[in-house]
C-alpha angles and dihedrals in degrees: 000000000000116000106159124062095018123236092239093053089050094048090055087062100038116036100214134042090226094056090046094055094046093050095046092047094051090046092049090053093050088050090051093052098041118032093184094063097087115146100192130060095231137007132207091206124070093197122083096235090053090049091052091049090052090052091051091049089050090053093239092113117054135160099237112025089196089065094068113097114210 
């Protein structure tokens, strides 16, 4: 069960559940292999999947970096 960040908040950032799962899984694997690659200053979650979901919610982790308008 996903409590934080909520699924609704995450689906506002990533448009499909499938893409959300794939992105979070790939990022969690990166975090597992390289502990120094953290994007946020602090995390609520201790697990890598939770950290990846928090990065998605914050907007730091996206599928296509070129789609971000600055």
